[in-house]
N, C-alpha and C positions, 0 to 999 in steps of 0.2 A: 504494500500500500504506500502510495506517495504522500508524504506529509508536507507541511508548510515549507520547511527549509529545503526540501528536495525541489519544490516548485520554484523557490527563489534562486537556487543554483542553476536550474534549467533556464530561468529567465536571464541570468547573467550570460550564460553560454549563447542564448538566442540573440541577445542584443550585440554581442561581439561578432557573431556570424553575420548579423544584419549590417554591421559596420563594414565588414569586409565585402559583403555583397554590394553595398553602396558604391564601392570603388570600381565596380564594373562600368559605371557611368564615366565617360571620358573627362568630365570636368572635376572629378573627385579622385584624388590620389589614394593609394593604399594606406599611407600613414594618416591621412585625414579621415578616412573611414574608420580606421582603428581608434583614432582619438575620439571620434564621435561615439563609437561603441563603448569605449572605456568610460566616457562621461556618463552614459546611460547605465552602465554596469555599476558605477560608483553609487548611484542612487539605490540600487538593489542591495549593494553591499552595506551601505549605511543603514538600510532598513533591517537587515538581519543581524548586524553587529551591535547597533546602538538603540534603535527604536523598539525592536522586538527580539532581544537576544534569548538564547535557550536557557540562560541562567538568570539570576537576579540582576536587574539593570542597576547601573551605577548612579549615584546621585550627582556626580561630577560630570558636567558637559564639556569640560576642557579636552578630554581625550577625543571626543567625537569631533570637535572643532579642529583639533590639530590633524587628525587623520584625514578628514575631508579637505582641509586646506592643503595638506601635502599632496593629496591626490590631484587637486585642481592645479597646483603649481607644476607638478610633474607632467600632467596632461598638456598644459599650455606650453611647457618647455619642449615637449616632443612634437607638438603641433607646429611650433615656429621652427 
């Protein structure tokens, strides 16, 4: 039986594949497609790690902000 977290992991894989598939268009490069897929996957990752974790959620939001911020910075760096 597929549970919630399996669905979220499948969604991450799906958006990454969709990003690569978007690079089929001649105006979109492979790196741009992967960057877009990575940004979308980051939203699912944030959901399963911080908004609805399998353990007790933390009361500190600092870790969530740092992880999301680092993800955005790395994605922007790879995009440029």
